[in-house]
C-alpha positions, 0 to 999 in steps of 0.5 A, spaced: 286 685 752 290 692 752 294 694 758 289 700 759 283 696 759 287 691 763 287 698 769 280 700 768 278 693 769 282 693 776 279 699 777 273 697 778 273 690 780 276 694 787 272 701 786 266 695 787 269 690 793 270 698 796 263 700 796 260 692 798 265 693 804 262 700 807 254 698 806 257 691 809 261 696 816 253 700 816 250 693 818 250 693 826 255 686 827 257 684 834 263 681 836 266 677 842 266 681 849 272 684 850 274 679 857 275 674 850 281 678 848 284 676 856 282 669 857 287 667 852 294 671 855 291 668 862 290 661 860 298 661 857 301 663 863 297 659 867 300 654 863 307 655 864 305 657 871 303 649 872 307 646 867 314 649 869 314 653 874 310 650 880 313 644 879 320 646 880 318 651 886 316 644 889 321 640 888 327 645 890 323 645 897 323 638 897 330 638 896 332 643 901 327 638 906 332 633 905 338 637 906 336 641 913 334 633 915 342 632 914 344 628 920 350 624 922 351 617 919 347 619 913 350 617 906 350 623 901 353 624 894 355 631 892 352 634 886 360 634 884 359 627 885 363 625 891 360 620 895 361 619 902 359 618 910 357 625 914 361 625 920 359 632 922 353 637 922 354 644 922 350 650 921 350 651 912 356 646 912 357 638 913 364 634 914 363 628 910 369 621 911 370 619 905 376 614 905 379 613 911 382 619 914 380 623 908 375 628 911 371 633 907 367 639 910 361 641 904 357 645 903 350 644 904 346 645 898 351 642 895 349 635 897 345 632 891 342 625 895 341 623 901 341 615 903 340 614 911 342 606 912 336 604 914 333 604 909 340 602 905 339 596 908 331 595 907 333 597 899 338 591 899 334 585 902 328 586 897 333 586 892 336 579 894 328 577 895 327 578 887 
């Protein structure tokens, strides 16, 4: 098989494929409805919202409520790891006793964990019972 005969065969094969595609194009085939093109992106957005965004918003809301309920006598841990007891609550800050005669004024937004003295004693009781 020479090079020219290969080109001739290839040209005939591609031409035949083009002719068969043209005859198929005349046939009326219905595809899926147009609204299905938007279904997949909408589903992806909903999955991202319910898997990532909504849980973060809920945990942030719970943290804000917990910080608003901070009161004198609560044990706290700050985001930087400082442990202490709240001695005074102000509008945007709290005074925390860290050690004897050592008090720090800390922004409420930096409170990471709050434990109530009564809840803490219940935990120690259940821990000793088991």
